[in-house]
C-alpha positions in Angstrom: 25.3 55.5 -28.7 25.8 52.7 -31.2 28.3 51.1 -29.0 25.9 51.0 -26.2 23.6 49.3 -28.4 26.0 46.9 -29.6 27.0 45.9 -26.0 23.3 45.3 -25.2 22.8 43.0 -28.1 25.7 41.2 -27.3 24.4 40.7 -23.7 21.0 39.7 -25.0 22.5 36.9 -27.4 24.8 35.5 -24.6 21.6 35.1 -22.4 19.7 33.6 -25.3 22.6 31.1 -26.1 22.4 30.2 -22.2 18.8 29.6 -22.3 19.0 27.5 -25.2 21.8 25.4 -23.8 19.6 24.8 -21.0 16.8 23.6 -23.1 19.2 21.6 -25.0 20.6 20.0 -21.9 17.0 18.9 -20.6 16.0 17.6 -23.9 19.3 15.4 -23.9 18.5 14.2 -20.4 15.1 13.3 -21.3 16.1 11.5 -24.1 18.6 9.6 -22.3 16.2 8.7 -19.7 13.6 7.7 -22.2 16.3 5.3 -24.0 17.0 3.8 -20.3 13.4 2.9 -19.7 12.9 1.7 -23.5 15.8 -0.6 -23.2 14.4 -2.3 -20.2 11.1 -2.8 -21.8 12.8 -4.2 -24.7 14.4 -6.7 -22.7 11.4 -7.4 -20.7 9.3 -8.0 -24.2 12.1 -10.5 -25.4 11.5 -12.4 -21.8 7.9 -12.0 -22.1 7.5 -15.1 -24.6 9.7 -17.3 -22.4 7.4 -16.3 -19.4 4.3 -16.9 -21.4 5.4 -20.4 -22.4 6.3 -21.5 -18.9 2.7 -20.3 -17.7 0.9 -22.0 -20.3 3.2 -25.3 -19.7 2.1 -25.1 -16.3 -1.5 -24.9 -17.2 -1.3 -27.9 -19.6 0.4 -29.9 -16.8 -2.7 -29.2 -14.7 -5.2 -29.9 -17.4 -3.8 -33.3 -17.5 -3.6 -33.8 -13.8 -6.7 -35.0 -11.7 -8.9 -32.0 -10.6 -9.8 -33.5 -7.2 -6.5 -32.5 -5.6 -7.0 -28.8 -6.9 -10.4 -28.8 -5.2 -8.9 -30.0 -1.9 -5.8 -27.4 -2.3 -8.0 -24.3 -2.6 -8.2 -21.5 -0.3 -10.6 -18.6 -0.1 -9.9 -15.8 -2.5 -8.0 -13.2 -0.6 -9.7 -9.5 -0.3 -7.0 -8.2 -2.4 -7.3 -9.4 -6.0 -4.6 -12.3 -6.3 -2.4 -10.5 -9.0 -2.1 -7.4 -6.8 -0.4 -9.3 -3.8 3.2 -9.0 -3.4 5.3 -11.9 -4.7 6.3 -14.5 -2.1 3.3 -13.4 0.0 0.5 -15.6 1.4 -1.6 -17.4 0.0 0.7 -17.6 -3.0 3.3 -20.5 -2.9 6.4 -21.4 -4.9 5.4 -24.0 -7.3 6.0 -27.3 -5.6 6.4 -29.4 -8.6 10.0 -31.5 -9.1 11.9 -29.8 -11.9 12.0 -32.4 -14.6 14.6 -32.1 -17.5 13.3 -30.4 -20.7 10.0 -29.8 -19.1 9.2 -26.1 -18.8 5.9 -26.8 -16.7 8.1 -28.2 -13.7 10.1 -26.5 -11.1 10.0 -23.2 -9.4 13.2 -21.5 -9.9 15.1 -20.6 -12.7 17.0 -18.2 -15.0 15.9 -17.0 -18.2 17.6 -15.5 -21.2 16.4 -13.1 -23.8 16.6 -16.0 -26.3 14.2 -17.8 -24.2 16.6 -20.4 -22.8 15.3 -21.6 -19.5 18.0 -22.8 -17.1 16.6 -24.3 -13.8 18.2 -23.8 -10.5 19.0 -26.4 -8.4 19.7 -26.4 -4.8 17.0 -24.1 -3.7 14.6 -25.9 -1.2 11.4 -26.7 -2.2 8.9 -23.7 -0.9 11.4 -21.2 -0.6 9.3 -18.0 -1.0 9.8 -16.0 -4.1 10.6 -12.8 -2.4 13.4 -14.9 -0.3 16.8 -13.0 0.2 18.3 -16.4 -0.2 17.5 -16.5 -3.9 20.4 -15.7 -6.2 19.8 -12.4 -8.0 18.3 -12.5 -11.4 16.4 -15.8 -10.1 12.9 -16.1 -11.8 10.4 -17.9 -9.6 7.0 -19.6 -10.6 4.2 -19.1 -8.0 0.8 -21.0 -7.9 -2.3 -20.2 -6.0 -5.6 -22.2 -6.2 -8.7 -20.4 -4.7 -12.3 -21.5 -4.6 -14.8 -20.2 -7.0 -14.4 -18.0 -10.1 -11.9 -15.3 -10.2 -13.9 -12.3 -10.4 -17.7 -12.8 -9.8 -18.6 -15.4 -7.3 -22.5 -14.9 -8.4 -21.5 -16.4 -11.9 -21.1 -19.8 -10.2 -25.0 -20.1 -10.4 -24.7 -20.9 -14.0 -22.7 -23.9 -13.2 -24.3 -27.4 -12.8 -25.6 -28.1 -9.3 -22.6 -29.9 -7.4 -20.0 -28.4 -9.6 -17.0 -27.2 -7.6 -15.2 -24.4 -9.4 -11.5 -23.4 -8.5 -9.4 -20.7 -10.1 -5.7 -21.6 -10.6 -3.5 -18.6 -10.7 -0.1 -18.9 -11.8 2.5 -16.1 -12.2 6.2 -15.6 -13.0 8.2 -13.1 -11.1 12.0 -11.8 -11.0 13.5 -11.7 -7.6 13.0 -8.1 -6.4 10.2 -7.2 -8.8 6.9 -5.9 -7.8 3.7 -7.6 -8.2 2.8 -5.2 -11.3 5.9 -6.4 -13.1 5.0 -10.0 -12.7 3.3 -12.2 -15.6 0.3 -13.9 -14.5 -2.2 -16.2 -15.9 -5.5 -17.8 -14.5 -7.7 -20.5 -15.5 -10.7 -22.0 -14.1 -11.4 -25.8 -13.7 -14.4 -27.2 -12.7 -14.7 -30.8 -10.6 
């Protein structure tokens, strides 16, 4: 009898070892998956400062410019909230400003490095959509959109002085192939 009990215990311990190895394998796979996602988020976090700097520079350029052109260029706000629209789709347009060396507020197409270096890309025709297949992989694109009125609550325009013409300027930086959710966006209201 003792040899049968010993054999039963050996079998049970083998099953226990197999189950624990399976649990360990699942835990290891989850840890590796988590590290892959964390690595991408860390890289994106490093680029976030460069993207924010470029968006802020775009708004600084517009603060210094005449607001009359913004009012003329403004379109009706789309039914889908602007930042939810896919990159490269109307009414978003690639930034039409001409690149000026050393000016992060100008140009639409560039490469970003994790240390914040912005490298403009030349040779891409002005107005090429940010989702165009012709853009090189890894290209970042600055899109602009000017909509009539305030960003969310059109009724809030009643607090503005009579004759005021508010427009919302939207800017976003998106990497080729990324979704709207991964884009970095900023908006400001200007009143003419």
